[in-house]
Backbone as XML, in Angstrom:
<?xml version="1.0"?>
<chain id="A" units="angstrom">
  <residue number="1" name="UNK">
    <atom name="N" x="95.235" y="-52.793" z="-69.678"/>
    <atom name="CA" x="94.730" y="-51.470" z="-69.951"/>
    <atom name="C" x="94.155" y="-50.916" z="-68.654"/>
  </residue>
  <residue number="2" name="UNK">
    <atom name="N" x="94.556" y="-49.732" z="-68.272"/>
    <atom name="CA" x="94.053" y="-49.109" z="-67.048"/>
    <atom name="C" x="93.096" y="-47.975" z="-67.399"/>
  </residue>
  <residue number="3" name="UNK">
    <atom name="N" x="92.072" y="-47.816" z="-66.563"/>
    <atom name="CA" x="91.135" y="-46.713" z="-66.742"/>
    <atom name="C" x="90.646" y="-46.267" z="-65.385"/>
  </residue>
  <residue number="4" name="UNK">
    <atom name="N" x="90.117" y="-45.066" z="-65.318"/>
    <atom name="CA" x="89.741" y="-44.454" z="-64.043"/>
    <atom name="C" x="88.352" y="-44.880" z="-63.599"/>
  </residue>
  <residue number="5" name="UNK">
    <atom name="N" x="88.213" y="-45.102" z="-62.293"/>
    <atom name="CA" x="86.904" y="-45.393" z="-61.713"/>
    <atom name="C" x="86.124" y="-44.105" z="-61.493"/>
  </residue>
  <residue number="6" name="UNK">
    <atom name="N" x="86.816" y="-43.035" z="-61.094"/>
    <atom name="CA" x="86.192" y="-41.726" z="-60.884"/>
    <atom name="C" x="86.952" y="-40.709" z="-61.718"/>
  </residue>
  <residue number="7" name="UNK">
    <atom name="N" x="86.221" y="-39.854" z="-62.425"/>
    <atom name="CA" x="86.818" y="-38.810" z="-63.251"/>
    <atom name="C" x="86.255" y="-37.474" z="-62.813"/>
  </residue>
  <residue number="8" name="UNK">
    <atom name="N" x="87.127" y="-36.484" z="-62.636"/>
    <atom name="CA" x="86.676" y="-35.136" z="-62.300"/>
    <atom name="C" x="86.918" y="-34.249" z="-63.515"/>
  </residue>
  <residue number="9" name="UNK">
    <atom name="N" x="85.855" y="-33.605" z="-63.987"/>
    <atom name="CA" x="85.925" y="-32.745" z="-65.169"/>
    <atom name="C" x="85.288" y="-31.414" z="-64.824"/>
  </residue>
  <residue number="10" name="UNK">
    <atom name="N" x="85.979" y="-30.345" z="-65.136"/>
    <atom name="CA" x="85.361" y="-29.036" z="-64.923"/>
    <atom name="C" x="84.488" y="-28.721" z="-66.128"/>
  </residue>
  <residue number="11" name="UNK">
    <atom name="N" x="83.412" y="-27.993" z="-65.885"/>
    <atom name="CA" x="82.537" y="-27.616" z="-66.998"/>
    <atom name="C" x="83.286" y="-26.766" z="-68.007"/>
  </residue>
  <residue number="12" name="UNK">
    <atom name="N" x="84.340" y="-26.073" z="-67.554"/>
    <atom name="CA" x="85.169" y="-25.293" z="-68.471"/>
    <atom name="C" x="85.745" y="-26.198" z="-69.550"/>
  </residue>
  <residue number="13" name="UNK">
    <atom name="N" x="86.123" y="-27.392" z="-69.152"/>
    <atom name="CA" x="86.637" y="-28.357" z="-70.117"/>
    <atom name="C" x="85.549" y="-28.793" z="-71.086"/>
  </residue>
  <residue number="14" name="UNK">
    <atom name="N" x="84.302" y="-28.627" z="-70.693"/>
    <atom name="CA" x="83.177" y="-28.981" z="-71.549"/>
    <atom name="C" x="82.576" y="-27.763" z="-72.229"/>
  </residue>
  <residue number="15" name="UNK">
    <atom name="N" x="83.286" y="-26.645" z="-72.195"/>
    <atom name="CA" x="82.848" y="-25.389" z="-72.824"/>
    <atom name="C" x="81.565" y="-24.861" z="-72.195"/>
  </residue>
  <residue number="16" name="UNK">
    <atom name="N" x="81.471" y="-24.927" z="-70.871"/>
    <atom name="CA" x="80.297" y="-24.416" z="-70.161"/>
    <atom name="C" x="80.767" y="-23.564" z="-68.985"/>
  </residue>
  <residue number="17" name="UNK">
    <atom name="N" x="79.911" y="-23.361" z="-67.981"/>
    <atom name="CA" x="80.284" y="-22.543" z="-66.834"/>
    <atom name="C" x="81.335" y="-23.240" z="-65.977"/>
  </residue>
  <residue number="18" name="UNK">
    <atom name="N" x="81.781" y="-22.607" z="-64.880"/>
    <atom name="CA" x="83.001" y="-23.021" z="-64.181"/>
    <atom name="C" x="82.819" y="-24.059" z="-63.076"/>
  </residue>
  <residue number="19" name="UNK">
    <atom name="N" x="81.707" y="-24.788" z="-62.959"/>
    <atom name="CA" x="81.552" y="-25.797" z="-61.915"/>
    <atom name="C" x="82.377" y="-27.036" z="-62.196"/>
  </residue>
  <residue number="20" name="UNK">
    <atom name="N" x="82.634" y="-27.830" z="-61.158"/>
    <atom name="CA" x="83.355" y="-29.093" z="-61.327"/>
    <atom name="C" x="82.430" y="-30.236" z="-60.948"/>
  </residue>
  <residue number="21" name="UNK">
    <atom name="N" x="82.550" y="-31.336" z="-61.644"/>
    <atom name="CA" x="81.676" y="-32.483" z="-61.424"/>
    <atom name="C" x="82.492" y="-33.758" z="-61.334"/>
  </residue>
  <residue number="22" name="UNK">
    <atom name="N" x="81.912" y="-34.756" z="-60.675"/>
    <atom name="CA" x="82.514" y="-36.082" z="-60.600"/>
    <atom name="C" x="81.699" y="-37.016" z="-61.483"/>
  </residue>
  <residue number="23" name="UNK">
    <atom name="N" x="82.405" y="-37.806" z="-62.280"/>
    <atom name="CA" x="81.773" y="-38.817" z="-63.119"/>
    <atom name="C" x="82.251" y="-40.174" z="-62.639"/>
  </residue>
  <residue number="24" name="UNK">
    <atom name="N" x="81.330" y="-41.081" z="-62.350"/>
    <atom name="CA" x="81.672" y="-42.421" z="-61.877"/>
    <atom name="C" x="81.486" y="-43.435" z="-62.999"/>
  </residue>
  <residue number="25" name="UNK">
    <atom name="N" x="82.373" y="-44.403" z="-63.011"/>
    <atom name="CA" x="82.278" y="-45.480" z="-63.984"/>
    <atom name="C" x="80.956" y="-46.212" z="-63.793"/>
  </residue>
  <residue number="26" name="UNK">
    <atom name="N" x="80.189" y="-46.351" z="-64.861"/>
    <atom name="CA" x="78.872" y="-46.984" z="-64.788"/>
    <atom name="C" x="78.846" y="-48.332" z="-65.513"/>
  </residue>
  <residue number="27" name="UNK">
    <atom name="N" x="79.515" y="-48.421" z="-66.659"/>
    <atom name="CA" x="79.506" y="-49.654" z="-67.454"/>
    <atom name="C" x="80.823" y="-49.811" z="-68.192"/>
  </residue>
  <residue number="28" name="UNK">
    <atom name="N" x="81.194" y="-51.049" z="-68.389"/>
    <atom name="CA" x="82.388" y="-51.394" z="-69.161"/>
    <atom name="C" x="81.973" y="-52.451" z="-70.177"/>
  </residue>
  <residue number="29" name="UNK">
    <atom name="N" x="82.278" y="-52.213" z="-71.432"/>
    <atom name="CA" x="82.003" y="-53.188" z="-72.491"/>
    <atom name="C" x="83.331" y="-53.827" z="-72.876"/>
  </residue>
  <residue number="30" name="UNK">
    <atom name="N" x="83.334" y="-55.145" z="-72.929"/>
    <atom name="CA" x="84.536" y="-55.896" z="-73.256"/>
    <atom name="C" x="84.242" y="-56.773" z="-74.474"/>
  </residue>
  <residue number="31" name="UNK">
    <atom name="N" x="85.135" y="-56.760" z="-75.448"/>
    <atom name="CA" x="84.950" y="-57.550" z="-76.664"/>
    <atom name="C" x="86.004" y="-58.644" z="-76.721"/>
  </residue>
  <residue number="32" name="UNK">
    <atom name="N" x="85.566" y="-59.845" z="-77.049"/>
    <atom name="CA" x="86.464" y="-60.974" z="-77.249"/>
    <atom name="C" x="86.366" y="-61.386" z="-78.711"/>
  </residue>
  <residue number="33" name="UNK">
    <atom name="N" x="87.485" y="-61.562" z="-79.363"/>
    <atom name="CA" x="87.463" y="-61.987" z="-80.757"/>
    <atom name="C" x="88.068" y="-60.941" z="-81.662"/>
  </residue>
  <residue number="34" name="UNK">
    <atom name="N" x="87.729" y="-61.043" z="-82.948"/>
    <atom name="CA" x="88.276" y="-60.133" z="-83.948"/>
    <atom name="C" x="87.206" y="-59.166" z="-84.419"/>
  </residue>
  <residue number="35" name="UNK">
    <atom name="N" x="87.639" y="-58.140" z="-85.147"/>
    <atom name="CA" x="86.694" y="-57.198" z="-85.752"/>
    <atom name="C" x="85.779" y="-57.972" z="-86.693"/>
  </residue>
  <residue number="36" name="UNK">
    <atom name="N" x="84.495" y="-57.689" z="-86.627"/>
    <atom name="CA" x="83.536" y="-58.377" z="-87.474"/>
    <atom name="C" x="83.035" y="-59.686" z="-86.891"/>
  </residue>
  <residue number="37" name="UNK">
    <atom name="N" x="83.554" y="-60.071" z="-85.755"/>
    <atom name="CA" x="83.122" y="-61.309" z="-85.117"/>
    <atom name="C" x="83.577" y="-61.330" z="-83.676"/>
  </residue>
  <residue number="38" name="UNK">
    <atom name="N" x="83.071" y="-62.262" z="-82.930"/>
    <atom name="CA" x="83.469" y="-62.369" z="-81.537"/>
    <atom name="C" x="82.279" y="-62.267" z="-80.614"/>
  </residue>
  <residue number="39" name="UNK">
    <atom name="N" x="82.548" y="-61.832" z="-79.407"/>
    <atom name="CA" x="81.527" y="-61.828" z="-78.362"/>
    <atom name="C" x="81.729" y="-60.609" z="-77.469"/>
  </residue>
  <residue number="40" name="UNK">
    <atom name="N" x="80.629" y="-60.013" z="-77.028"/>
    <atom name="CA" x="80.675" y="-58.883" z="-76.104"/>
    <atom name="C" x="80.136" y="-59.300" z="-74.745"/>
  </residue>
  <residue number="41" name="UNK">
    <atom name="N" x="80.761" y="-58.795" z="-73.697"/>
    <atom name="CA" x="80.202" y="-58.873" z="-72.353"/>
    <atom name="C" x="80.186" y="-57.459" z="-71.787"/>
  </residue>
  <residue number="42" name="UNK">
    <atom name="N" x="79.309" y="-57.242" z="-70.830"/>
    <atom name="CA" x="79.160" y="-55.919" z="-70.221"/>
    <atom name="C" x="79.242" y="-56.063" z="-68.712"/>
  </residue>
  <residue number="43" name="UNK">
    <atom name="N" x="79.923" y="-55.126" z="-68.081"/>
    <atom name="CA" x="79.885" y="-54.984" z="-66.626"/>
    <atom name="C" x="79.084" y="-53.725" z="-66.329"/>
  </residue>
  <residue number="44" name="UNK">
    <atom name="N" x="78.149" y="-53.808" z="-65.379"/>
    <atom name="CA" x="77.276" y="-52.671" z="-65.065"/>
    <atom name="C" x="77.193" y="-52.490" z="-63.557"/>
  </residue>
  <residue number="45" name="UNK">
    <atom name="N" x="77.376" y="-51.248" z="-63.112"/>
    <atom name="CA" x="77.228" y="-50.908" z="-61.694"/>
    <atom name="C" x="75.772" y="-50.571" z="-61.432"/>
  </residue>
  <residue number="46" name="UNK">
    <atom name="N" x="75.186" y="-51.204" z="-60.413"/>
    <atom name="CA" x="73.801" y="-50.951" z="-60.025"/>
    <atom name="C" x="73.830" y="-50.344" z="-58.630"/>
  </residue>
  <residue number="47" name="UNK">
    <atom name="N" x="73.202" y="-49.187" z="-58.483"/>
    <atom name="CA" x="73.180" y="-48.466" z="-57.216"/>
    <atom name="C" x="71.816" y="-48.613" z="-56.570"/>
  </residue>
  <residue number="48" name="UNK">
    <atom name="N" x="71.805" y="-48.757" z="-55.255"/>
    <atom name="CA" x="70.539" y="-48.846" z="-54.526"/>
    <atom name="C" x="70.644" y="-48.055" z="-53.230"/>
  </residue>
  <residue number="49" name="UNK">
    <atom name="N" x="69.505" y="-47.586" z="-52.755"/>
    <atom name="CA" x="69.446" y="-46.897" z="-51.471"/>
    <atom name="C" x="69.237" y="-47.930" z="-50.377"/>
  </residue>
  <residue number="50" name="UNK">
    <atom name="N" x="70.097" y="-47.901" z="-49.379"/>
    <atom name="CA" x="70.012" y="-48.847" z="-48.274"/>
    <atom name="C" x="69.057" y="-48.335" z="-47.210"/>
  </residue>
  <residue number="51" name="UNK">
    <atom name="N" x="68.621" y="-49.232" z="-46.337"/>
    <atom name="CA" x="67.654" y="-48.866" z="-45.298"/>
    <atom name="C" x="68.157" y="-47.758" z="-44.388"/>
  </residue>
  <residue number="52" name="UNK">
    <atom name="N" x="69.464" y="-47.692" z="-44.145"/>
    <atom name="CA" x="70.009" y="-46.669" z="-43.255"/>
    <atom name="C" x="70.223" y="-45.326" z="-43.963"/>
  </residue>
  <residue number="53" name="UNK">
    <atom name="N" x="69.780" y="-45.222" z="-45.202"/>
    <atom name="CA" x="69.897" y="-43.973" z="-45.951"/>
    <atom name="C" x="71.156" y="-43.864" z="-46.785"/>
  </residue>
  <residue number="54" name="UNK">
    <atom name="N" x="72.100" y="-44.785" z="-46.586"/>
    <atom name="CA" x="73.317" y="-44.774" z="-47.388"/>
    <atom name="C" x="73.028" y="-45.321" z="-48.784"/>
  </residue>
  <residue number="55" name="UNK">
    <atom name="N" x="73.988" y="-45.111" z="-49.653"/>
    <atom name="CA" x="73.874" y="-45.619" z="-51.018"/>
    <atom name="C" x="74.871" y="-46.757" z="-51.184"/>
  </residue>
  <residue number="56" name="UNK">
    <atom name="N" x="74.423" y="-47.883" z="-51.701"/>
    <atom name="CA" x="75.308" y="-49.005" z="-51.954"/>
    <atom name="C" x="75.322" y="-49.333" z="-53.433"/>
  </residue>
  <residue number="57" name="UNK">
    <atom name="N" x="76.343" y="-50.059" z="-53.864"/>
    <atom name="CA" x="76.363" y="-50.476" z="-55.265"/>
    <atom name="C" x="76.960" y="-51.870" z="-55.394"/>
  </residue>
  <residue number="58" name="UNK">
    <atom name="N" x="76.591" y="-52.516" z="-56.485"/>
    <atom name="CA" x="77.061" y="-53.858" z="-56.806"/>
    <atom name="C" x="77.331" y="-53.905" z="-58.304"/>
  </residue>
  <residue number="59" name="UNK">
    <atom name="N" x="78.372" y="-54.600" z="-58.698"/>
    <atom name="CA" x="78.689" y="-54.776" z="-60.107"/>
    <atom name="C" x="78.137" y="-56.111" z="-60.592"/>
  </residue>
  <residue number="60" name="UNK">
    <atom name="N" x="77.606" y="-56.105" z="-61.818"/>
    <atom name="CA" x="77.096" y="-57.310" z="-62.459"/>
    <atom name="C" x="77.787" y="-57.501" z="-63.800"/>
  </residue>
  <residue number="61" name="UNK">
    <atom name="N" x="78.055" y="-58.749" z="-64.145"/>
    <atom name="CA" x="78.518" y="-59.112" z="-65.466"/>
    <atom name="C" x="77.319" y="-59.611" z="-66.252"/>
  </residue>
  <residue number="62" name="UNK">
    <atom name="N" x="77.232" y="-59.205" z="-67.510"/>
    <atom name="CA" x="76.087" y="-59.583" z="-68.341"/>
    <atom name="C" x="76.629" y="-60.157" z="-69.644"/>
  </residue>
  <residue number="63" name="UNK">
    <atom name="N" x="76.194" y="-61.368" z="-69.954"/>
    <atom name="CA" x="76.602" y="-62.049" z="-71.167"/>
    <atom name="C" x="75.349" y="-62.516" z="-71.897"/>
  </residue>
  <residue number="64" name="UNK">
    <atom name="N" x="75.510" y="-63.242" z="-72.985"/>
    <atom name="CA" x="74.353" y="-63.701" z="-73.759"/>
    <atom name="C" x="73.396" y="-64.555" z="-72.941"/>
  </residue>
  <residue number="65" name="UNK">
    <atom name="N" x="73.929" y="-65.373" z="-72.072"/>
    <atom name="CA" x="73.085" y="-66.360" z="-71.405"/>
    <atom name="C" x="72.994" y="-66.208" z="-69.892"/>
  </residue>
  <residue number="66" name="UNK">
    <atom name="N" x="73.698" y="-65.238" z="-69.305"/>
    <atom name="CA" x="73.634" y="-65.140" z="-67.848"/>
    <atom name="C" x="73.964" y="-63.735" z="-67.341"/>
  </residue>
  <residue number="67" name="UNK">
    <atom name="N" x="73.514" y="-63.491" z="-66.122"/>
    <atom name="CA" x="73.847" y="-62.288" z="-65.361"/>
    <atom name="C" x="74.460" y="-62.782" z="-64.061"/>
  </residue>
  <residue number="68" name="UNK">
    <atom name="N" x="75.600" y="-62.225" z="-63.673"/>
    <atom name="CA" x="76.311" y="-62.732" z="-62.504"/>
    <atom name="C" x="76.989" y="-61.574" z="-61.769"/>
  </residue>
  <residue number="69" name="UNK">
    <atom name="N" x="77.186" y="-61.740" z="-60.485"/>
    <atom name="CA" x="77.848" y="-60.723" z="-59.666"/>
    <atom name="C" x="79.355" y="-60.812" z="-59.886"/>
  </residue>
  <residue number="70" name="UNK">
    <atom name="N" x="80.002" y="-59.650" z="-60.029"/>
    <atom name="CA" x="81.456" y="-59.583" z="-60.173"/>
    <atom name="C" x="82.007" y="-58.569" z="-59.177"/>
  </residue>
  <residue number="71" name="UNK">
    <atom name="N" x="83.281" y="-58.670" z="-58.907"/>
    <atom name="CA" x="83.928" y="-57.727" z="-57.997"/>
    <atom name="C" x="84.345" y="-56.470" z="-58.763"/>
  </residue>
  <residue number="72" name="UNK">
    <atom name="N" x="84.498" y="-55.393" z="-58.026"/>
    <atom name="CA" x="84.986" y="-54.151" z="-58.625"/>
    <atom name="C" x="86.384" y="-54.355" z="-59.210"/>
  </residue>
  <residue number="73" name="UNK">
    <atom name="N" x="87.202" y="-55.163" z="-58.557"/>
    <atom name="CA" x="88.550" y="-55.445" z="-59.053"/>
    <atom name="C" x="88.508" y="-56.118" z="-60.420"/>
  </residue>
  <residue number="74" name="UNK">
    <atom name="N" x="87.562" y="-57.037" z="-60.598"/>
    <atom name="CA" x="87.416" y="-57.711" z="-61.892"/>
    <atom name="C" x="87.021" y="-56.715" z="-62.980"/>
  </residue>
  <residue number="75" name="UNK">
    <atom name="N" x="86.130" y="-55.795" z="-62.644"/>
    <atom name="CA" x="85.700" y="-54.772" z="-63.606"/>
    <atom name="C" x="86.882" y="-53.895" z="-64.000"/>
  </residue>
  <residue number="76" name="UNK">
    <atom name="N" x="87.637" y="-53.432" z="-63.003"/>
    <atom name="CA" x="88.753" y="-52.529" z="-63.281"/>
    <atom name="C" x="89.897" y="-53.216" z="-64.014"/>
  </residue>
  <residue number="77" name="UNK">
    <atom name="N" x="89.940" y="-54.540" z="-63.981"/>
    <atom name="CA" x="90.974" y="-55.289" z="-64.692"/>
    <atom name="C" x="90.541" y="-55.687" z="-66.105"/>
  </residue>
  <residue number="78" name="UNK">
    <atom name="N" x="89.316" y="-55.375" z="-66.482"/>
    <atom name="CA" x="88.789" y="-55.779" z="-67.793"/>
    <atom name="C" x="89.549" y="-55.099" z="-68.929"/>
  </residue>
  <residue number="79" name="UNK">
    <atom name="N" x="89.628" y="-55.779" z="-70.051"/>
    <atom name="CA" x="90.204" y="-55.212" z="-71.266"/>
    <atom name="C" x="89.075" y="-54.480" z="-71.994"/>
  </residue>
  <residue number="80" name="UNK">
    <atom name="N" x="88.852" y="-53.233" z="-71.621"/>
    <atom name="CA" x="87.663" y="-52.487" z="-72.041"/>
    <atom name="C" x="87.723" y="-52.042" z="-73.496"/>
  </residue>
  <residue number="81" name="UNK">
    <atom name="N" x="86.590" y="-52.194" z="-74.184"/>
    <atom name="CA" x="86.406" y="-51.634" z="-75.525"/>
    <atom name="C" x="85.703" y="-50.291" z="-75.448"/>
  </residue>
  <residue number="82" name="UNK">
    <atom name="N" x="84.732" y="-50.182" z="-74.528"/>
    <atom name="CA" x="83.978" y="-48.938" z="-74.299"/>
    <atom name="C" x="83.807" y="-48.726" z="-72.806"/>
  </residue>
  <residue number="83" name="UNK">
    <atom name="N" x="83.860" y="-47.463" z="-72.389"/>
    <atom name="CA" x="83.606" y="-47.090" z="-70.999"/>
    <atom name="C" x="82.460" y="-46.099" z="-70.966"/>
  </residue>
  <residue number="84" name="UNK">
    <atom name="N" x="81.556" y="-46.262" z="-70.015"/>
    <atom name="CA" x="80.455" y="-45.319" z="-69.825"/>
    <atom name="C" x="80.536" y="-44.769" z="-68.406"/>
  </residue>
  <residue number="85" name="UNK">
    <atom name="N" x="80.500" y="-43.447" z="-68.301"/>
    <atom name="CA" x="80.522" y="-42.768" z="-67.006"/>
    <atom name="C" x="79.205" y="-42.039" z="-66.809"/>
  </residue>
  <residue number="86" name="UNK">
    <atom name="N" x="78.764" y="-41.921" z="-65.538"/>
    <atom name="CA" x="77.557" y="-41.172" z="-65.201"/>
    <atom name="C" x="77.946" y="-39.981" z="-64.346"/>
  </residue>
  <residue number="87" name="UNK">
    <atom name="N" x="77.326" y="-38.842" z="-64.625"/>
    <atom name="CA" x="77.551" y="-37.655" z="-63.811"/>
    <atom name="C" x="76.981" y="-37.931" z="-62.433"/>
  </residue>
  <residue number="88" name="UNK">
    <atom name="N" x="77.830" y="-37.835" z="-61.411"/>
    <atom name="CA" x="77.417" y="-38.203" z="-60.066"/>
    <atom name="C" x="76.973" y="-37.002" z="-59.260"/>
  </residue>
  <residue number="89" name="UNK">
    <atom name="N" x="77.800" y="-35.985" z="-59.161"/>
    <atom name="CA" x="77.477" y="-34.829" z="-58.327"/>
    <atom name="C" x="78.508" y="-33.744" z="-58.563"/>
  </residue>
  <residue number="90" name="UNK">
    <atom name="N" x="78.278" y="-32.618" z="-57.923"/>
    <atom name="CA" x="79.315" y="-31.599" z="-57.924"/>
    <atom name="C" x="80.472" y="-32.115" z="-57.095"/>
  </residue>
  <residue number="91" name="UNK">
    <atom name="N" x="81.661" y="-31.834" z="-57.535"/>
    <atom name="CA" x="82.845" y="-32.331" z="-56.853"/>
    <atom name="C" x="83.092" y="-31.566" z="-55.565"/>
  </residue>
  <residue number="92" name="UNK">
    <atom name="N" x="83.613" y="-32.245" z="-54.550"/>
    <atom name="CA" x="84.051" y="-31.525" z="-53.363"/>
    <atom name="C" x="85.248" y="-30.655" z="-53.723"/>
  </residue>
  <residue number="93" name="UNK">
    <atom name="N" x="85.617" y="-29.752" z="-52.844"/>
    <atom name="CA" x="86.733" y="-28.861" z="-53.154"/>
    <atom name="C" x="88.026" y="-29.628" z="-53.352"/>
  </residue>
  <residue number="94" name="UNK">
    <atom name="N" x="88.177" y="-30.786" z="-52.685"/>
    <atom name="CA" x="89.355" y="-31.624" z="-52.883"/>
    <atom name="C" x="88.934" y="-33.073" z="-53.009"/>
  </residue>
  <residue number="95" name="UNK">
    <atom name="N" x="89.599" y="-33.813" z="-53.888"/>
    <atom name="CA" x="89.342" y="-35.256" z="-54.020"/>
    <atom name="C" x="90.381" y="-36.036" z="-53.268"/>
  </residue>
</chain>
């Protein structure tokens, strides 16, 4: 299953004014098992401000018993049940 890391949506598509925004993937929920049973894991992007003023991020996997660092590639390859995006900023004129 493929899904987008960055999504650009115009406010017009949201029935509002004409600005455009970028939404970044923030969390991915993955379910293992059958309906009514099984196990959930979550991948979450954590953003931090670096000393040089730049913004960095790291992905974490979260399960019942542990929190661990994962790669962005692992997150994007997940068999997602739910995706959560965060409004990041106004979009540049071109992506």
